[in-house]
N, C-alpha and C positions, 0 to 999 in steps of 0.2 A: 648691793644685788644679792640674793642667795646665791650658796655655791654650786647647789644642783644648776641653778638657772645659767650662771656664769661658764660650767664645764661645758651644758647645754648649746650656747652661743658659740663657743671655742670649737667644740667639736664641727659643729653648723659652718663656721670657717673654713677650719679643716677639709671639709669633704667639697667647700667652694673650691678652693685652691687645688684639691685633688683633681676635679671635673676642669679646670682651666691649664693645670699642665697636661692633662691628658688630650686635650685639646690642639694646645702647642705643641707635642712632638710630632704630631701630623702635619704641621703647618710650618716644612721647611723656611718659611720666609720668618720665621720667631728669631727674635734677637735674643743671642747667646746670653745675654747680659739680663736681659727680662726673663728668660728662662731660670738660669742663676737665683735671680731674686726670689720669682713665686717658690723655689724648693727651700729657698733657705727661710721665708716666711711660714712655708707650710711646716720645716724642722722645728722652727721655732716656736708655733702653736702645740705642736705633738708635744714638745718637751714641758708648755707650760700646762696641758692639759695631765700629761703622766703626774708631774709635782703634785699640782692640787688634788689628783685621786688617791696617792699616795700619803696624803696630807702634809707636804709641806708647802710654805707660804712662800711665793716668789718674790725677789725684792729686785726692783726695778729701779 
């Protein structure tokens, strides 16, 4: 997958997680562990996007 396509997909996933988090915050029944997991995933995506944009290869 070309880098730009990969970045676009990561950014799309990041935005989707942001929407899900915003929705979860407004629902008090949301499990705190689930909320923390969403935040963790969003941060990981943000870090990977940043690494790719700065020319660093992510090693997993």
